[in-house]
N, C-alpha and C positions, 0 to 999 in steps of 0.2 A: 872885548870879544862878545858879540851879541848872539852868536850861534848857540851858546850854552852847551856846545859839543854833544847834542842829542844823539847823533849817530854813534858816538863812542861809548855811550852808556851801555850799549848792547853788543858792540862789536868785539869779538875775541881777536887777539893779535893774529895777523895774517888771514883774516876772514876772506872767504871767497866772494861769491856774488853779494851785491849790495843788499838784496832782500834778506839774505840769511843774516847779514851783519846788522841789519836794522829791523828785525822781525817785529818789533813793537811800535814801529812808526809806519805811517803810510808811505808808499813809494814816492809820492810827490814831496812830502816833508823830508824824507831821507835825502833826496836829490837837492832840495833847497839848502839843507845843512851842509852837504858835501860841497856844493858850489860856493857857499859862504866861506867854508874852511879853505877851499882852493884860492879864494881871493885874498884871504888873510895871511896865508903861509907862503914861504918862499918857493915851495915845490908842491905839486898836487898830492892829495891824500889818497887818491885812487887813480887807476888807469882803466880805460875802457877799450873794448874791442868790438867792432861792428859784427853783426850776425853773419853767418855764412853756413857752409856745410857743417862745421863743428859748432855753430852757434856763437853768439857774442858772449861778453862777460865783463865783469868788473873785478879788479884786483886791488887790494890795499897795497900801497907803495910803502917803502921803508919809512918815509916821512909820516905816512898814515899810521903805521905800526907804532912809531915813536909817539905820535899824538895820542893814540889810544892808551899807551902805557903811561904817559904823563897824566892823562885825565884820571885813570884808575888810581894812580898814586895820590893825586890831589884828593880824590874821593875818599880813599882810605885814611889819609891824614885828617880830613875833615870829620869823618865818622868817629875817629879815635878822640879828637879834640872835643867833640860835642856829645860824647857818650851819655853824660848825665842829662843833658837837655833832651836827647832822644828818648831816654828812659822816662823823663817827665811827660813827654808827649804820649808815650805808650800808656801811661797811667790815666790819661785823659780820654783815651779811645774807648769806644764801645767794645765789649767782649765779642 
C-alpha cells in the first residue's frame, strides 16, 4: 500500500467533510490519498454528494471508518513496540 494512509492520520471515525478529516493535508493531497484508497479497497472509503441548495459534502463510509480504526490500531501498536527508540530520538532532539 503506497498511500501511507495519510488521510487517516487525522480523520476521527465518522468524520464529516473531507477538509475537517484531513485538516493537516492540502485539499488536493487528501483527494489523491482518498482516490488511492478507493482503488485499493473493495469498497469506497468516502461518499460524495454534489452541491445544491443544502450544499455538497463528503461522508466517511463504514469501510472508511474501519480503515481509520485499523490504521490507528497499527499506529498504537507501533508506538508501543518502539517506545524506547522514540525516547532515544527525543534525547537527540534540540530542546
